[in-house]
Phi, psi and omega in degrees: 000320181294323178296314179298322178295318179298316178301314181298314180298328180271357180071035181248151176224154181289135179283348184079194183194166172238136180116192181299144182291320186284131176249352179212144171215156183273006176060032175251167179246164174064218183292341179280349184290130176232133176212148184200168173264094182274328187263135179221152173246126181236157180207166174273166176296323178298316180296319181297323177293327177286332183229065185293341181263007182300137180225134176258130178245134170269122185269169176298148183285337180060031180090351179281166174276356185229136176270140172282154173237150180223139180252122173257128179279341177236138183281352180265032175243134175243161180226155173241141179234123177253105184302338181289315184259354177056035176250139176266142178234120180264137180225128174289150177289000000 
C-alpha cells in the first residue's frame, strides 16, 4: 500500500508487462518456495503520451533467480535471446 501511495503522490503509474508475472524466486521447492514480481517500470502521464507504444517485457531467467526486464519504446521491435551467450538482439519488423 505504501508503494502505491508513493507512486500516486509522484504522479507515476505502472507500465505493466508482457511475459511471466514473477521476476524473482528463491530457487527453493515446496513450501519453502517464494516468488514475486519485484521489478516494475513506472512512468508519468506525460512520458506515456510521448511513448504510447512502450512495452515492458519480462525475459526468461536463464537459470538465474531474477528475470531481466527490457523496455521497448516501439511495439514493432522484436528480440531474440540466446541464453548461451546472454546477448540480446533487436530486430525491426
